[in-house]
Each structure stands twice: as structure tokens, then as C-alpha cells.
C-alpha positions as CSV (number, residue, x, y, z in Angstrom):
1,M,-3.5,-31.8,-43.1
2,G,-0.7,-29.6,-41.5
3,S,-0.6,-25.9,-41.6
4,G,2.0,-25.9,-44.4
5,E,-0.2,-28.2,-46.5
6,R,-3.3,-26.1,-45.9
7,H,-1.5,-22.9,-47.0
8,A,-0.1,-24.7,-50.1
9,N,-3.6,-26.0,-51.0
10,L,-5.1,-22.5,-50.5
11,R,-2.5,-20.9,-52.8
12,A,-3.1,-23.6,-55.4
13,F,-6.9,-23.1,-55.1
14,L,-6.6,-19.3,-55.5
15,I,-4.4,-19.8,-58.6
16,A,-6.9,-22.3,-60.0
17,S,-9.8,-19.9,-59.2
18,A,-8.0,-17.1,-61.2
19,A,-7.4,-19.5,-64.0
20,L,-11.1,-20.5,-64.0
21,V,-12.1,-16.9,-64.3
22,V,-9.8,-16.3,-67.2
23,V,-11.0,-19.4,-69.0
24,L,-14.6,-18.5,-68.5
25,V,-14.1,-14.9,-69.7
26,L,-12.3,-16.2,-72.8
27,E,-15.0,-18.7,-73.5
28,L,-17.7,-16.0,-73.2
29,L,-15.8,-13.7,-75.5
30,R,-14.9,-16.6,-77.9
31,G,-16.4,-14.7,-80.9
32,V,-13.9,-11.8,-80.6
33,D,-10.9,-13.1,-78.7
34,G,-9.7,-15.7,-81.2
35,I,-10.9,-18.8,-79.3
36,D,-13.4,-19.6,-82.1
37,I,-10.6,-19.5,-84.7
38,I,-8.4,-21.9,-82.6
39,N,-11.3,-24.2,-82.1
40,Q,-12.0,-24.4,-85.8
41,V,-8.4,-24.9,-86.7
42,V,-8.0,-27.8,-84.3
43,L,-11.3,-29.3,-85.4
44,R,-10.2,-29.3,-89.1
45,N,-6.9,-30.9,-88.3
46,I,-8.0,-33.7,-85.9
47,G,-10.5,-36.4,-86.8
48,P,-13.2,-37.2,-87.2
49,D,-12.4,-40.8,-86.1
50,R,-15.5,-42.8,-85.1
51,Q,-13.8,-46.1,-84.8
52,V,-15.3,-48.4,-82.2
53,I,-12.0,-48.6,-80.2
54,V,-11.9,-44.7,-79.9
55,E,-15.5,-44.6,-78.8
56,G,-14.9,-47.5,-76.4
57,I,-11.9,-45.8,-74.8
58,S,-13.8,-42.5,-74.5
59,Y,-16.8,-44.4,-72.9
60,T,-14.6,-45.5,-70.0
61,A,-14.7,-41.9,-68.7
62,S,-18.5,-41.6,-69.0
63,L,-20.5,-40.5,-66.0
64,E,-22.2,-43.9,-65.7
65,V,-18.9,-45.8,-65.7
66,F,-17.3,-43.4,-63.2
67,A,-20.4,-43.6,-60.9
68,V,-20.4,-47.4,-61.0
69,L,-16.7,-47.9,-60.5
70,T,-16.5,-45.3,-57.7
71,A,-19.5,-46.9,-55.9
72,I,-17.8,-50.4,-56.2
73,A,-14.5,-49.0,-54.9
74,Y,-16.3,-47.3,-52.0
75,F,-18.3,-50.2,-50.8
76,F,-15.5,-52.7,-51.4
77,D,-13.3,-50.6,-49.2
78,V,-16.1,-50.4,-46.6
79,G,-16.5,-54.1,-46.7
80,V,-12.8,-54.8,-46.1
81,H,-12.2,-52.1,-43.4
82,K,-15.6,-51.7,-41.8
83,S,-15.1,-47.9,-42.3
84,A,-14.9,-45.5,-45.2
85,S,-11.6,-44.2,-46.5
86,K,-11.6,-40.4,-46.2
87,R,-9.5,-40.1,-49.3
88,L,-11.8,-42.2,-51.4
89,T,-14.8,-40.4,-50.0
90,S,-13.2,-37.1,-50.8
91,F,-12.7,-38.3,-54.4
92,A,-16.4,-39.3,-54.7
93,V,-17.5,-35.9,-53.3
94,A,-15.2,-34.1,-55.8
95,V,-16.6,-36.0,-58.7
96,I,-20.2,-35.2,-57.6
97,F,-19.4,-31.6,-57.0
98,S,-17.5,-31.2,-60.2
99,M,-20.4,-32.7,-62.2
100,I,-22.8,-30.2,-60.6
101,V,-20.5,-27.3,-61.5
102,T,-20.1,-28.7,-65.0
103,A,-23.9,-29.0,-65.6
104,I,-24.4,-25.4,-64.5
105,L,-21.7,-24.1,-66.7
106,K,-22.9,-26.1,-69.7
107,A,-26.5,-25.0,-69.2
108,Y,-25.8,-21.3,-69.0
109,I,-22.7,-20.8,-71.2
110,M,-24.6,-22.7,-73.9
111,E,-21.7,-23.5,-76.2
112,P,-23.0,-26.0,-78.8
113,R,-20.8,-29.0,-79.5
114,P,-19.1,-29.2,-83.0
115,H,-21.6,-29.8,-85.8
116,E,-24.6,-29.1,-83.5
117,P,-26.9,-26.1,-83.9
118,F,-27.5,-23.6,-81.0
119,I,-30.7,-24.5,-79.1
120,Y,-32.1,-22.6,-76.1
121,F,-34.3,-24.9,-74.0
122,G,-35.3,-22.3,-71.5
123,L,-33.9,-21.4,-68.1
124,L,-34.8,-24.8,-66.5
125,G,-34.7,-26.7,-69.8
126,N,-31.1,-25.8,-70.3
127,L,-30.2,-27.4,-67.0
128,L,-32.2,-30.6,-67.8
129,N,-30.5,-30.8,-71.2
130,A,-27.1,-29.6,-70.0
131,D,-25.3,-32.5,-71.8
132,Y,-26.4,-31.0,-75.2
133,Y,-23.8,-28.3,-74.7
134,G,-20.0,-28.8,-74.9
135,F,-18.3,-26.4,-72.5
136,P,-16.7,-27.7,-70.3
137,S,-16.1,-31.3,-71.3
138,G,-17.5,-33.6,-68.6
139,H,-15.2,-36.5,-69.6
140,T,-12.3,-34.2,-69.2
141,V,-13.5,-32.9,-65.8
142,R,-13.8,-36.4,-64.5
143,V,-10.4,-37.7,-65.6
144,T,-8.8,-34.5,-64.3
145,V,-10.4,-35.1,-60.9
146,L,-9.1,-38.7,-61.0
147,A,-5.6,-37.6,-62.0
148,Y,-5.6,-35.0,-59.3
149,Y,-6.4,-37.5,-56.5
150,F,-3.8,-40.0,-57.8
151,T,-1.2,-37.3,-58.0
152,A,-2.0,-35.7,-54.6
153,T,-2.1,-39.0,-52.8
154,P,1.5,-40.0,-51.7
155,S,0.9,-43.7,-51.8
156,M,-0.2,-43.5,-55.4
157,R,2.7,-41.3,-56.4
158,R,5.2,-43.7,-54.8
159,R,3.8,-46.6,-56.8
160,G,4.0,-44.6,-60.0
161,L,0.2,-45.0,-60.6
162,S,-0.2,-41.2,-60.9
163,Y,1.7,-41.3,-64.2
164,V,-0.5,-44.0,-65.6
165,V,-3.6,-42.1,-64.7
166,I,-2.3,-38.8,-66.2
167,L,-1.6,-40.7,-69.4
168,Y,-5.1,-42.1,-69.3
169,A,-6.5,-38.7,-68.8
170,A,-4.6,-37.3,-71.8
171,V,-5.8,-40.2,-74.0
172,I,-9.4,-39.5,-73.0
173,M,-9.1,-35.8,-73.8
174,F,-7.7,-36.7,-77.2
175,T,-10.5,-39.1,-78.0
176,R,-13.0,-36.4,-77.3
177,L,-11.3,-34.3,-80.0
178,L,-11.0,-37.3,-82.4
179,L,-14.7,-38.0,-82.0
180,Q,-15.4,-34.3,-82.7
181,V,-17.8,-34.0,-79.8
182,H,-15.8,-31.2,-78.2
183,W,-13.9,-28.1,-79.1
184,L,-10.3,-27.7,-77.9
185,W,-11.5,-25.0,-75.5
186,D,-14.0,-27.4,-74.0
187,I,-11.1,-29.6,-73.0
188,V,-9.1,-26.7,-71.6
189,G,-12.2,-25.7,-69.6
190,G,-12.7,-29.2,-68.3
191,I,-9.1,-29.4,-67.1
192,V,-9.4,-26.1,-65.1
193,V,-12.9,-27.0,-63.7
194,G,-11.6,-30.5,-62.6
195,V,-8.5,-29.0,-60.9
196,W,-10.5,-26.2,-59.3
197,S,-13.2,-28.6,-58.0
198,S,-10.6,-31.1,-56.6
199,L,-8.6,-28.4,-54.8
200,L,-11.8,-27.0,-53.3
201,V,-13.1,-30.3,-52.0
202,D,-9.7,-31.5,-50.9
203,G,-8.9,-28.3,-49.1
204,I,-11.2,-25.7,-47.6
205,G,-14.2,-27.6,-48.7
206,E,-13.5,-30.3,-46.1
207,R,-14.9,-28.0,-43.5
208,L,-18.3,-28.4,-45.2
209,W,-18.5,-31.9,-46.6
210,V,-16.8,-33.8,-43.7
211,P,-19.3,-32.5,-41.0
212,L,-22.1,-33.1,-43.4
213,Y,-21.0,-36.7,-44.1
214,N,-20.4,-37.4,-40.4
215,A,-23.9,-36.1,-39.6
216,T,-25.5,-38.4,-42.2
217,L,-23.8,-41.5,-43.6
218,G,-21.1,-41.3,-40.9
219,R,-23.7,-42.0,-38.2
220,L,-23.5,-45.6,-39.3
221,S,-20.5,-47.2,-37.6
222,F,-19.3,-49.1,-40.7
223,L,-19.4,-45.9,-42.8
224,R,-17.4,-43.7,-40.4
225,L,-14.5,-42.0,-42.0
226,R,-10.9,-43.1,-41.4
227,Q,-7.7,-41.4,-42.4
């Protein structure tokens, strides 16, 4: 990554960080800043639609599907090239990191999903039951990370694949609203968390995760990173 790219990434990361702070503040003040009203209006006017096809489409962005497909892509790439693609590895790291951030936010912002009562499981219990809460939407975070990497990778942009993935991400977000398992602001939060996590891992975060990878998995010759 050249100097110009690094500066551009840093600027984008700082903007995303500011957006994340704003979104979190608005979420925490949702009872007085109008976010609750917006959430309720959207919920009343979309869905519920529990058709099997909607649930099936939504499931393609579940954590288990993402984990399995990412692992398959990683090891297939390693098998073909006898080394690990840095870009694909960065994507995997971004997914893992974004899921950790999502779990922490869910656990301690404690926004119940639509039609679910507020439950406090305790300090540790909230983390263990983080998926009970809705903000931010984990599905949205994952497809946003996917869309970021397809958009930020020149070879994917040239093939037009980034547009397909962005459309897929938008469809997943809409299915979460149709299924009424998330408020609109959960989706907004998921987009911001996904972009922020991706920019961090793909930018200044490389100084941390790349040396860590090289000192562990990268010690195996067939798992060494390649550009």
C-alpha cells in the first residue's frame, strides 16, 4: 500500500470512526432523539414476512455460513497456491474482528429485538447471550465487510463483482427487516460497524494482525502470506 493509499485509508477510517460515535450516541439516546419513533414506523410498514425463501436468503449471511465459506475459500486458495492470499486473509480477520466488536456492542447496549422483552443476563451473561440483542445487526455487519472487500479490491471491481455483492448485501439487510428480527437502526449500526472494522483491519490494523499471523500460522511455509 502506497503513501497516498495509506493516507486515504486513514481519512476514511477517521470519518468512519466519527460516524460510529454518532450512531452509537443516537442509539443510546434512542428514547429521546426520535430513533425509537423511526424504528416503530419502519416496523409497522415492513413485513412481517416469514416465507421460507426470505428466511433462506437471510440465512446465507448467517455466522455459520460465512465461517464455513470463508474457511473453504481460504484452504482452497492455500491448496492451489501453496501460500495464503493476504487479501483473503485480511477479509477473514475483518470478519472475526467485526464479530467480536458486534458481540460487545450487542451485549452492553442491550437493545432488544422487535417483539422481544428486555432481559439483563448479567455482566458476563450478556456477552454469552449477545445474539439475543439486536444492535448492531450481525448479518448486516458481515455482508458490509464482504461488500467492502469486493469494492476495495481492484480485480473484483474490474469484473463488476462488487456491484453484485452490494446488491446482495442490500437484499440481506431488507430480509432482516422483513423478518422483523431487527429495527432499522440496527441495520444502520451494522453498516457503520462493518465499514469501520474493514477500514481498521485493511489499513492501520495491518501493523498488528500481519506480524501476529506471520509469527503463528505464517511459520508454516504453505500458509505464508502472498500479495
